[in-house]
N, C-alpha and C positions, 0 to 999 in steps of 0.2 A: 474667338473674336478676330476678327482681321485688324493689321495696323494700330496695335492696340498703344495709347499716348506713355503710359508706362510700363512696362514689363518687369518684374527679379524674379526671377533664377537662383536656387539651390544659396540664398541669402545667409552667410554665418555672421555674425560679431561675436568674439571670445575677448574678453576683456585680460591683457594680464602677460606678464614676459614671455610666457613660451602658451601663448595662442597657437600656436600651429602645430607643437607637440600635441595638445589639449584636443584639436578638433582631428587628427590622425588618430588620437584615444577612441574620441567618440567613433569615429567610421569603424574602426576594428573590432573594438572592446564593447562597444555600445553602453559606455561609462554616463552615468545619470550627472545633472545639473552638478547636485553635490557633491558626485566624488570627483567631479572636476574640480572643482573647490578647494576638497582636500588632496587631492593627489598634484595637483600642480600650479593652485593658488592663483587658479583663472575663474574667471568668471563670465558663463554662456550665457548670454545678453537677448541674441537673435541664433534661432537651429533650424536652420533650412527650408527657409521660408521664399514658398514661389507664390508670385500674384500678377494678373496684369488690369490694367484699367483704363478701359474708353474712353472715346472724346467724348465730352462732357459729360461725364460717369461723376457722383457722388460716392465716393468707396470709403466708408467708415471703416478705424480699426478702433476696436475697444479692446476692452481688460481692467484685471484691477490694477493696482500700481505696481509697479515690479515686474510687469508685465513681458515688457522690452517694446512696446508700442512706440514710444517716443523714440528710442532707440534707431529701431528700422526708419519712420519719417525720415530721420534723418542723414539715411543713407541716399536719397533719394537725391538731395541738391549735395551730395557727398558734401556734409560736414562732419558726418563718422564716415572712415575708410571701414569696407568691409573684411574682415578674414578672408572669406570664402566668397564666388557667388558672381552671378553676372546683373549690372542694373543697366537699364537702357532705359533713356527718357529723350518724346521726342525722336526717336530713333538715334539717337546717340550713345555707346560706350561709355555712361558716366567716371569710368575708372581707366578709359584711358585717354581721358582728355588731359590736355595740359595747363597749366595752372592758367595761362590768360582765356583759354577756352574756356575752364571751370567756371571764372567770373563772368563772361560774356551769358553763360547760361544760368546763373544764379539773379544777375540783373537784366535779362528778355525774356528768358524761358521761365521759369520759377518762381513765385512770389510765395511770401513764407508768412503766415500770422501766427502769433503765439499768443500764449496765456495773456503773459506781461509783453505791451505793447511796446516798451520804452522810448516813448515821445520825446523828444529835445524840449526841455521844458521853454526854454530861451525861443523857441524858433513857434509864430505862429500855426494855425492847423493847416492852411493850406500849406505851410512852408514843410512844415513837416509831412503831409503828403505828396508833395514834390521835391521829395529829397533824392530819390533814385533816382529820377529825370535829370537832376542838377549831376548826382556821381558822371552821369554819362556824357556831360557837357550839351544838354538841351538847354536851347537860349530860355530867359526868365519869361518872359511871354508868353509861349508856347507850353513850357512845362506848367505853371500857373493855371492856364486854360486847360492844361486837362487836370488839374488838382480842383478844381472846381465844377468838372464833369464829373469826376469820379465822388467828390462831396456830395453833390445833388443826386445821386446815384443812391445814397445810404441815408440823404435825406439830414444833412448836416450843412447846405450851403451858406445859409445863415452864420453860420459860427466859423466860420473861413478867418477872421481876423482877429479870433480870439486865443489862449491861451492854453496849455491842454489841463494846468491845474484851477481851470474854469470849468471845465468838463466832467461829469456823473464818469464810472467807471462803463458803462455800457454804451457812452458818446464816444470813452476812449479807444472803445472795443470796433465801432466802426470807423474811425480815422483809421485804425491800422490795417482793417480790410480796404479804403479806399487807397490807403500808400499801396500795399500789395497790387493791388488793380492799375494805380497810373503807370505802371510798367508794360501796362498792356499784357502777360505773361499768359501763357497757352496751359500753364497747371498753379495750380493751389495748392499748396499744402497748409495743413491749420490745427496744429499742437493746441486740445482741450482748448480755444479760445473763448469758449466763454461761462467757463466752469467755475470760475471763481466771482459769477454775477447772480444777485436773488432772481427767485422762480418765474418771476412773473418777466422780468426785463430778460432774461435768457429767453423764455418761450418768444417773446418778441421781435430778437435779435435771431432767433432762429427760422421765426415766418419770414424774416426782412432776406434773409439770406439765402432760403428756399426760389422766393421770388426773383432775388439780381441772379442768382445759378441760372434761374428757366431762360432769364435776359440776356445774360452775357454767355451763357453757355462753355465756360471753365471747367476744366478738368480737374476736380478736387480730391486729393487725400485728406480725410477728418480722420484725427485724433476724438476719441473720448473714453471717458469711464463708465458713462451713462447708457445703458441699454433706450433708454425711450427718445433720448438725442439720438443714435445713432439711427432706429427705427424710423425717426421722424425725417430725416434726414439723407439716408443712404439709398442709393442705389441698390448695393448690395454692401455686406456685412460682414468682416472680417472678427472673430473672437479668438484671441490670444491668451495663451496660458503656459508660461517656465519659457519663452521666445518661441515660439510655432504656434501656431495655427492650429486651432483645433477645428474649427466651422468655414465653411465661406459660402455665401447664399444670398438671394433677395430677403429684404426681412421678414417676408411670408413663410419663405422656408426655414428658416433660424426659428419661428417661433412654433411651426406646426409642426417641424421635421427637426427637434435637437439633436447633433452627431453622439451626444453620448449626456450622461449623469452632471455632467459639470455645465453646457451649455442649459440642461431642461434648467436648471438650479437660475440661472441667470434670466430665463425668459417667465417662471412660472407667475411672476404679479406682474407681468407684461396683460391689456386692455385690448382682447383682438377683435372688436368691436370697427373700428377702422385699419384693417390691416386682411382680416383675414377676407378672400375673394367668394364669389358665389361657385365659382370653377373648383373650387378647393374643396367644397362640401358637398356639392350635388351629387346625384347618382346617375349615373349618365346614360346618358338613351343612344339606340341605333340611330346608325347614320342618318339623314334623313336629309330631301333637297334642299336645297335655298326654294325658300318662300313655303314650306309647307305651313298649313294651318294651325290652329293650336288655341286652345279655349283657356280664359282664366285670367290669373296674375303670371305678371312677367318680371325678369330680371334678365340685367347681361352679366357676361360673364367675369365681367370685372365689377360689378359691384359689391361695394363690402357689405359685410353681415349686420352694423350696425344698420344700413337701410333694408336690407331682408328682413330682419325684427321689427321696422318700423310697419313693412308691408304685411305682413303677417298677423300684426295688431288687427288690421283691418281686412284679414283673407284668412276661410277657413282651412280652404284647402291645399292643395301641393300648388306650388311655383315652378313656372316654368323657364327653364334660363335659358337665353337665346344668346344665340353667339354666329355673327355673319347671314344674318335674316334667317336663321333654321332654328328649331329647340334641337340643345344636345344635353343637356342634363334636368333630373325634377328635383327639387328638394321639397319633401315632408316635414312634417313636425318634428320627424326623428333624427333627418340631417340638419335640423335648423337643432335641435339639441346637442348634436353631439357635435356642431359646428361650436358653440357657444359655452361647453364644457371641454373641447378640446383632446 
């Protein structure tokens, strides 16, 4: 990946008065998380995590409660200081920033959306959205214009003069998202922003966020404990356990090629119909020049399993897979069944 927007290398976070000693013991003796707690009274929250996030990517980090995902994301804007490791954000080493430079990074380059929006109850919706601009000394007319633009993006322009206690939970989440975007940050950090919402509202906000992401092209690190949400939103997904990344990959890779039994247990109930592509299940054909003729039903290499099943219900023969205007594979009934079964 060329020039990632966020790059973390060998990040550790150990909580406790003897964190450095505990880290040295882990490296020298390979002590486990429970052994470190017993011998040093220290908690290993993040253990040797490395990853990169490219421009416009939605990088989802998921895991069970206590896996370290929320602690990890707080390293990006240095709300949490790492015990060891390097964190580069927008070309800057976060650990090396002065206090004033760190405040500027948080104010202009990195926006954060929490599960609890903490909207100020005495301020109107638009004044809540404009708060970050007010703190930066932006004039009232300009900041309110920006606030109204962001409220329009999230579909709340008609609620600009209402107050937080008049809003539903989903609407408050959208206000929080508008507030984060008002400063026009390059990076959005989202820590389980939709997890407390009802399933239908949650799904609607996920779809709205996807549409918004395509429009504004923000680089996003998104924390969730819900694999369905990670698969729906993520360009790439990292599965975290006991402070470590178990596997990083595309949603399709995570579901079809789980790294171990832990990941396999996570993904075993996930529908493959809108995830697995024709390229993944096809039987490859020998190289053929572009423009080669072919007969029968065809699908694109990027077409999803659900669409291929729909086609197969009306077609009894093999299905040819096309990429770059040439046949690259074939899907028989056997390949299709294997794709469905996984």
